Backbone as CSV, one residue per row, in Angstrom:
resi,resn,N_x,N_y,N_z,CA_x,CA_y,CA_z,C_x,C_y,C_z
1,UNK,0.789,-1.180,0.000,0.000,0.000,0.000,0.849,1.270,0.000
2,UNK,1.973,1.122,0.627,2.840,2.265,0.698,3.287,2.700,-0.694
3,UNK,3.514,1.723,-1.565,3.921,2.042,-2.929,2.820,2.774,-3.691
4,UNK,1.567,2.447,-3.423,0.463,3.103,-4.115,0.369,4.575,-3.733
5,UNK,0.562,4.880,-2.471,0.455,6.267,-2.036,1.633,7.099,-2.515
6,UNK,2.816,6.494,-2.612,3.961,7.236,-3.124,3.895,7.347,-4.646
7,UNK,3.204,6.442,-5.293,3.072,6.477,-6.746,2.100,7.582,-7.177
8,UNK,1.072,7.782,-6.420,0.079,8.780,-6.803,0.664,10.188,-6.841
9,UNK,1.375,10.646,-5.862,1.936,11.993,-5.971,2.939,12.094,-7.119
10,UNK,3.681,11.015,-7.390,4.628,11.037,-8.485,3.890,11.146,-9.816
11,UNK,2.794,10.428,-9.973,2.001,10.501,-11.205,1.379,11.887,-11.330
12,UNK,0.872,12.431,-10.223,0.280,13.765,-10.239,1.325,14.805,-10.635
13,UNK,2.522,14.665,-10.101,3.593,15.612,-10.425,3.953,15.505,-11.903
14,UNK,4.008,14.295,-12.424,4.308,14.116,-13.844,3.196,14.686,-14.729
15,UNK,1.967,14.424,-14.347,0.839,14.955,-15.115,0.871,16.487,-15.082
16,UNK,1.118,17.048,-13.897,1.212,18.506,-13.780,2.388,19.054,-14.596
17,UNK,3.505,18.325,-14.615,4.664,18.757,-15.404,4.340,18.722,-16.901
18,UNK,3.633,17.674,-17.351,3.246,17.573,-18.763,2.271,18.702,-19.115
19,UNK,1.300,18.944,-18.232,0.332,20.024,-18.480,1.054,21.371,-18.510
20,UNK,1.982,21.572,-17.568,2.739,22.833,-17.537,3.572,22.986,-18.811
21,UNK,4.199,21.892,-19.274,4.991,21.942,-20.506,4.099,22.246,-21.712
22,UNK,2.920,21.628,-21.759,1.985,21.903,-22.846,1.516,23.354,-22.821
23,UNK,1.172,23.851,-21.640,0.751,25.251,-21.530,1.887,26.193,-21.915
24,UNK,3.101,25.866,-21.495,4.251,26.689,-21.864,4.454,26.663,-23.386
25,UNK,4.349,25.480,-23.987,4.488,25.350,-25.445,3.408,26.131,-26.177
26,UNK,2.163,26.025,-25.672,1.058,26.776,-26.281,1.306,28.283,-26.137
27,UNK,1.784,28.690,-24.983,2.094,30.107,-24.755,3.189,30.600,-25.690
28,UNK,4.230,29.794,-25.856,5.321,30.175,-26.762,4.813,30.261,-28.199
29,UNK,4.004,29.285,-28.644,3.434,29.324,-29.992,2.540,30.547,-30.171
30,UNK,1.737,30.825,-29.150,0.855,32.002,-29.227,1.689,33.277,-29.360
31,UNK,2.727,33.404,-28.557,3.615,34.574,-28.652,4.264,34.651,-30.035
32,UNK,4.672,33.500,-30.575,5.287,33.478,-31.904,4.311,33.987,-32.960
33,UNK,3.067,33.503,-32.914,2.083,33.932,-33.910,1.704,35.404,-33.734
34,UNK,1.580,35.867,-32.510,1.286,37.283,-32.263,2.427,38.139,-32.788
35,UNK,3.671,37.743,-32.499,4.839,38.494,-32.954,4.924,38.484,-34.482
36,UNK,4.684,37.319,-35.094,4.712,37.213,-36.552,3.647,38.108,-37.180
37,UNK,2.450,38.112,-36.602,1.384,38.967,-37.108,1.760,40.442,-36.945
38,UNK,2.330,40.796,-35.804,2.770,42.175,-35.570,3.826,42.584,-36.591
39,UNK,4.801,41.726,-36.844,5.868,42.043,-37.795,5.312,42.160,-39.215
40,UNK,4.412,41.259,-39.584,3.809,41.329,-40.921,3.042,42.638,-41.084
41,UNK,2.289,43.024,-40.052,1.532,44.275,-40.104,2.479,45.480,-40.183
42,UNK,3.548,45.459,-39.401,4.524,46.551,-39.405,5.210,46.659,-40.761
43,UNK,5.631,45.534,-41.309,6.279,45.533,-42.627,5.311,46.039,-43.691
44,UNK,4.063,45.605,-43.621,3.048,46.063,-44.581,2.868,47.579,-44.487
45,UNK,2.737,48.094,-43.271,2.541,49.532,-43.087,3.734,50.325,-43.599
46,UNK,4.946,49.879,-43.293,6.140,50.590,-43.752,6.285,50.503,-45.274
47,UNK,5.982,49.340,-45.828,6.052,49.184,-47.287,5.023,50.072,-47.972
48,UNK,3.823,50.120,-47.425,2.775,50.955,-47.987,3.168,52.429,-47.936
49,UNK,3.726,52.844,-46.807,4.150,54.241,-46.674,5.264,54.554,-47.677
50,UNK,6.193,53.618,-47.834,7.303,53.819,-48.784,6.777,53.895,-50.224
51,UNK,5.894,52.985,-50.585,5.333,52.994,-51.938,4.491,54.243,-52.189
52,UNK,3.784,54.701,-51.169,3.005,55.927,-51.299,3.931,57.112,-51.561
53,UNK,5.053,57.165,-50.869,6.023,58.244,-51.083,6.617,58.171,-52.492
54,UNK,6.939,56.971,-52.946,7.471,56.807,-54.307,6.422,57.249,-55.329
55,UNK,5.173,56.846,-55.131,4.093,57.245,-56.035,3.941,58.765,-56.049
56,UNK,4.003,59.377,-54.880,3.898,60.838,-54.801,5.038,61.506,-55.569
57,UNK,6.260,61.000,-55.402,7.401,61.572,-56.112,7.268,61.384,-57.623
58,UNK,6.855,60.186,-58.041,6.674,59.930,-59.480,5.564,60.812,-60.043
59,UNK,4.485,60.953,-59.297,3.380,61.793,-59.724,3.833,63.246,-59.852
60,UNK,4.600,63.721,-58.897,5.091,65.097,-58.938,6.040,65.300,-60.122
61,UNK,6.894,64.313,-60.378,7.817,64.400,-61.509,7.053,64.442,-62.828
62,UNK,6.055,63.570,-62.970,5.243,63.578,-64.186,4.487,64.893,-64.325
63,UNK,3.924,65.378,-63.242,3.203,66.650,-63.271,4.131,67.777,-63.730
64,UNK,5.336,67.820,-63.185,6.302,68.854,-63.581,6.652,68.740,-65.062
65,UNK,6.865,67.516,-65.524,7.213,67.295,-66.931,6.062,67.714,-67.848
66,UNK,4.861,67.299,-67.491,3.680,67.639,-68.294,3.482,69.154,-68.316
67,UNK,3.550,69.780,-67.154,3.365,71.237,-67.087,4.418,71.960,-67.911
68,UNK,5.660,71.514,-67.812,6.738,72.138,-68.581,6.481,71.986,-70.084
69,UNK,6.179,70.762,-70.508,5.950,70.519,-71.939,4.760,71.308,-72.473
70,UNK,3.664,71.321,-71.727,2.504,72.085,-72.180,2.831,73.574,-72.230
71,UNK,3.564,74.060,-71.247,3.941,75.475,-71.245,4.790,75.840,-72.449
72,UNK,5.764,75.011,-72.754,6.620,75.263,-73.916,5.796,75.217,-75.195
73,UNK,4.919,74.236,-75.319,4.122,74.109,-76.536,3.145,75.270,-76.685
74,UNK,2.621,75.773,-75.569,1.737,76.952,-75.654,2.518,78.178,-76.111
75,UNK,3.787,78.264,-75.691,4.618,79.390,-76.142,4.894,79.292,-77.643
76,UNK,5.022,78.082,-78.162,5.314,77.898,-79.584,4.099,78.159,-80.467
77,UNK,2.901,77.909,-79.930,1.684,77.950,-80.747,1.527,79.259,-81.523
78,UNK,1.663,80.435,-80.904,1.484,81.669,-81.694,2.480,81.770,-82.859
79,UNK,3.713,81.369,-82.621,4.693,81.427,-83.705,4.310,80.470,-84.826
80,UNK,3.934,79.264,-84.459,3.576,78.275,-85.473,2.335,78.708,-86.257
81,UNK,1.414,79.390,-85.589,0.203,79.866,-86.260,0.514,80.994,-87.247
82,UNK,1.528,81.815,-86.945,1.866,82.951,-87.808,2.927,82.632,-88.857
83,UNK,3.539,81.473,-88.778,4.612,81.133,-89.725,4.093,81.210,-91.155
84,UNK,4.919,81.761,-92.024,4.508,81.992,-93.409,4.809,80.804,-94.328
85,UNK,5.718,79.937,-93.887,6.054,78.818,-94.774,6.415,77.586,-93.947
86,UNK,6.378,76.452,-94.622,6.785,75.208,-93.975,8.257,75.264,-93.589
87,UNK,9.077,75.973,-94.350,10.503,76.096,-94.047,10.715,76.833,-92.727
88,UNK,9.933,77.881,-92.480,10.026,78.606,-91.207,9.659,77.693,-90.041
89,UNK,8.580,76.951,-90.191,8.133,76.021,-89.150,9.202,74.968,-88.902
90,UNK,9.707,74.408,-89.969,10.728,73.368,-89.858,11.986,73.897,-89.174
91,UNK,12.420,75.074,-89.548,13.609,75.681,-88.949,13.386,75.935,-87.458
92,UNK,12.246,76.498,-87.118,11.930,76.776,-85.714,11.907,75.500,-84.886
93,UNK,11.223,74.465,-85.376,11.087,73.226,-84.615,12.398,72.438,-84.567
94,UNK,13.224,72.530,-85.589,14.538,71.878,-85.549,15.395,72.505,-84.459
95,UNK,15.369,73.818,-84.383,16.108,74.514,-83.326,15.532,74.153,-81.951
96,UNK,14.212,74.112,-81.834,13.556,73.764,-80.570,13.872,72.322,-80.168
97,UNK,13.952,71.440,-81.151,14.259,70.033,-80.863,15.640,69.908,-80.235
98,UNK,16.599,70.668,-80.737,17.947,70.653,-80.162,17.948,71.245,-78.758
99,UNK,17.200,72.319,-78.566,17.190,73.010,-77.280,16.439,72.225,-76.210
100,UNK,15.273,71.669,-76.552,14.414,71.011,-75.563,14.536,69.491,-75.573
101,UNK,15.245,68.948,-76.522,15.537,67.507,-76.591,14.290,66.620,-76.638
102,UNK,13.280,67.027,-77.387,12.143,66.129,-77.593,12.467,65.191,-78.747
103,UNK,11.787,64.052,-78.791,12.128,63.026,-79.771,11.515,63.276,-81.145
104,UNK,10.286,63.776,-81.180,9.638,64.006,-82.460,8.539,65.037,-82.279
105,UNK,8.095,65.589,-83.378,7.035,66.588,-83.354,6.004,66.183,-84.397
106,UNK,4.756,66.096,-83.977,3.669,65.691,-84.858,2.655,66.819,-84.967
107,UNK,2.212,67.078,-86.166,1.041,67.907,-86.386,-0.101,66.920,-86.570
108,UNK,-1.116,67.017,-85.701,-2.211,66.038,-85.700,-3.495,66.742,-86.109
109,UNK,-4.210,66.115,-87.046,-5.485,66.675,-87.496,-6.628,66.164,-86.622
110,UNK,-7.818,66.659,-86.896,-8.999,66.257,-86.120,-9.308,64.762,-86.237
111,UNK,-8.882,64.140,-87.327,-9.154,62.711,-87.513,-7.960,61.842,-87.113
112,UNK,-7.021,62.406,-86.358,-5.834,61.716,-85.824,-4.769,61.416,-86.868
113,UNK,-4.913,61.949,-88.076,-3.846,61.810,-89.070,-2.723,62.751,-88.643
114,UNK,-1.482,62.346,-88.876,-0.373,63.204,-88.480,0.614,63.369,-89.616
115,UNK,1.435,64.405,-89.477,2.578,64.610,-90.353,3.710,65.091,-89.452
116,UNK,4.914,64.570,-89.690,6.076,64.955,-88.892,6.868,66.024,-89.632
117,UNK,7.909,66.517,-88.997,8.776,67.506,-89.641,9.450,66.938,-90.880
118,UNK,9.693,65.627,-90.880,10.337,64.966,-92.014,9.359,64.656,-93.147
119,UNK,8.077,64.982,-92.941,7.080,64.719,-93.972,6.441,63.345,-93.851
120,UNK,6.809,62.592,-92.834,6.211,61.269,-92.622,4.754,61.449,-92.221
121,UNK,3.889,60.630,-92.820,2.460,60.711,-92.537,1.989,59.394,-91.939
122,UNK,0.921,59.482,-91.161,0.363,58.278,-90.569,-0.833,58.607,-89.699
123,UNK,-1.193,57.630,-88.876,-2.338,57.758,-87.984,-1.836,57.630,-86.556
124,UNK,-2.198,58.555,-85.692,-1.788,58.563,-84.293,-3.007,58.274,-83.434
125,UNK,-3.044,57.105,-82.830,-4.195,56.708,-82.027,-4.100,57.364,-80.651
126,UNK,-4.939,58.363,-80.427,-4.965,59.051,-79.136,-6.101,58.569,-78.243
127,UNK,-6.825,57.574,-78.706,-7.870,56.954,-77.899,-8.935,57.929,-77.448
128,UNK,-9.297,57.829,-76.177,-10.378,58.645,-75.613,-9.969,60.094,-75.371
129,UNK,-8.689,60.415,-75.529,-8.239,61.782,-75.249,-8.440,62.730,-76.430
130,UNK,-8.674,62.203,-77.617,-8.836,63.066,-78.794,-10.021,64.033,-78.653
131,UNK,-11.206,63.580,-78.209,-12.306,64.540,-78.036,-11.957,65.653,-77.038
132,UNK,-11.210,65.315,-76.004,-10.797,66.326,-75.025,-9.921,67.385,-75.698
133,UNK,-9.040,66.947,-76.575,-8.150,67.867,-77.283,-8.919,68.703,-78.301
134,UNK,-9.752,68.062,-79.097,-10.427,68.732,-80.201,-11.658,69.510,-79.737
135,UNK,-12.579,68.851,-79.040,-13.849,69.470,-78.683,-13.738,70.402,-77.478
136,UNK,-13.035,69.961,-76.437,-12.937,70.761,-75.221,-11.763,71.731,-75.249
137,UNK,-10.902,71.617,-76.289,-9.735,72.487,-76.424,-8.857,72.445,-75.171
138,UNK,-8.652,71.225,-74.634,-7.828,71.019,-73.452,-6.555,70.278,-73.842
139,UNK,-5.432,70.609,-73.223,-4.200,69.857,-73.502,-4.333,68.428,-72.973
140,UNK,-3.613,67.516,-73.595,-3.701,66.103,-73.192,-2.309,65.483,-73.081
141,UNK,-2.274,64.370,-72.382,-1.127,63.464,-72.379,-1.704,62.094,-72.670
142,UNK,-1.130,61.393,-73.641,-1.658,60.080,-74.015,-0.520,59.179,-74.466
143,UNK,-0.672,57.910,-74.229,0.248,56.928,-74.799,-0.288,56.552,-76.168
144,UNK,0.616,56.371,-77.102,0.193,56.013,-78.451,1.284,55.173,-79.102
145,UNK,0.913,54.522,-80.172,1.862,53.707,-80.917,1.892,54.201,-82.353
146,UNK,3.096,54.463,-82.815,3.314,54.825,-84.207,3.887,53.575,-84.875
147,UNK,3.386,53.188,-86.040,3.892,51.969,-86.678,5.418,51.967,-86.798
148,UNK,6.002,50.824,-86.511,7.450,50.583,-86.599,8.270,51.403,-85.611
149,UNK,7.646,51.887,-84.547,8.356,52.627,-83.506,7.860,52.145,-82.155
150,UNK,8.654,52.362,-81.101,8.172,51.975,-79.764,7.037,52.894,-79.309
151,UNK,6.327,52.469,-78.271,5.239,53.269,-77.728,5.776,54.635,-77.312
152,UNK,4.977,55.666,-77.544,5.407,57.022,-77.223,4.404,57.680,-76.278
153,UNK,4.880,58.662,-75.540,4.004,59.483,-74.728,3.803,60.785,-75.492
154,UNK,2.549,61.099,-75.771,2.211,62.267,-76.570,1.745,63.385,-75.640
155,UNK,2.382,64.538,-75.770,1.942,65.758,-75.106,1.336,66.616,-76.208
156,UNK,0.085,66.996,-76.068,-0.580,67.753,-77.137,-1.344,68.929,-76.556
157,UNK,-1.287,70.026,-77.275,-2.083,71.195,-76.930,-2.873,71.595,-78.171
158,UNK,-4.104,72.062,-77.974,-4.891,72.494,-79.133,-4.361,73.832,-79.648
159,UNK,-4.451,74.017,-80.920,-4.027,75.277,-81.535,-4.856,75.511,-82.784
160,UNK,-4.935,76.763,-83.177,-5.661,77.100,-84.410,-4.830,76.687,-85.604
161,UNK,-5.479,76.490,-86.713,-4.788,76.147,-87.941,-3.930,77.333,-88.373
162,UNK,-2.685,77.037,-88.755,-1.761,78.094,-89.168,-2.165,78.727,-90.474
163,UNK,-1.560,79.872,-90.756,-1.879,80.604,-91.980,-1.005,80.186,-93.136
164,UNK,0.111,79.468,-92.840,1.061,79.132,-93.891,0.699,77.908,-94.664
C-alpha cells in the first residue's frame, strides 16, 4: 500500500509537469504567432508608406514634366500659327528640338492623321483623349503607338490652324 500512495503523488507531479509543458508550449506558440502577425503588419505599413512616397514623387515628376511641356508648346503655338512657310516652321522646330531635346514633333489633325517635320504621314491613335483635345480644347497626355516605332508618350495642346 505504501507504494500506491507514493506512486500517486509522483504521477500527479508528472501529469502537472506535462500540463505545464503543454501550456508553456502553447504560450510560446501564441507569442510566436502574435509576434509574426505584428511584424507582418509593421512591414506592410512601412512598405505601404514607402510605396506611397514613391508614387507621390513619381506623380510630382510627371506633373512637372507635363506642365513644362505644355507650357513650352503653348509658347510655340502663336509662332507656329503665324509662320509663313513650312521652311520657317521646320527651322523653328529643328532649333527647338535641339534646345528642348524632344524626340519628335507631330502635327495632328482632327481625324488623328499626323505629319512629322520629315514629312512622314500616318495615324496617331490618341484613344479617348482626342475629343478632349479637339472638342474641349484642353491639352492632353496620351500613350500612343506609331507603326514601326516603340510606344510614345504624346503631349498635345490644341491650336488654331496656321496661316502658312
